matplotlib code that plots the C-alpha trace (Angstrom):
import matplotlib.pyplot as plt

x = [-126.9, -124.8, -121.3, -122.0, -121.6, -117.5, -116.9, -116.9, -115.0, -112.6, -111.5, -111.6, -108.9, -107.0, -106.4, -106.0, -102.9, -101.3, -101.6, -99.6, -96.8, -96.1, -96.2, -95.9, -93.9, -90.8, -91.0, -91.4, -88.3, -86.1, -86.3, -82.8, -81.9, -79.5, -77.4, -76.2, -75.9, -72.7, -71.8, -70.3, -67.1, -67.3, -65.1, -66.4, -66.3, -64.7, -66.7, -65.3, -66.5, -67.1, -65.2, -68.2, -67.9, -71.6, -72.0]
y = [105.6, 106.9, 105.3, 108.0, 110.7, 111.1, 113.5, 111.0, 108.4, 110.7, 112.1, 108.5, 107.2, 110.1, 109.1, 105.9, 106.6, 109.7, 106.5, 104.5, 107.1, 108.1, 105.2, 102.0, 103.2, 103.8, 100.3, 98.8, 100.4, 100.0, 96.2, 94.8, 91.3, 89.3, 88.6, 91.2, 90.5, 89.8, 90.8, 87.9, 88.4, 89.3, 86.0, 83.6, 80.3, 77.4, 74.5, 71.1, 68.9, 65.0, 62.1, 59.7, 57.1, 57.7, 54.0]
z = [-38.3, -36.0, -37.7, -40.3, -37.9, -37.9, -35.1, -32.2, -34.3, -35.6, -32.0, -30.9, -33.7, -33.0, -29.7, -30.6, -33.0, -30.7, -27.5, -30.0, -31.3, -28.1, -25.5, -27.7, -30.5, -28.6, -26.5, -29.6, -31.6, -28.5, -28.8, -29.6, -30.9, -28.8, -32.0, -34.2, -37.8, -38.9, -42.6, -45.1, -46.6, -50.4, -51.3, -53.4, -51.9, -54.0, -54.9, -54.9, -57.7, -56.8, -58.3, -58.8, -61.8, -63.0, -65.0]

ax = plt.figure().add_subplot(projection="3d")
ax.plot(x, y, z, "-o")
ax.set_aspect("equal")
plt.show()
């Protein structure tokens, strides 16, 4: 059963992760959103109640 021999698979795993960390991760992290988030005000909005007759 060759899948139990870790020597070739461990090297493939390491090379794959190093490739991801060196080439792909900086490209993904450099992505910017077109609209930056805006902080909301801490003031509570006033809600007007409806004066409807419920009969």
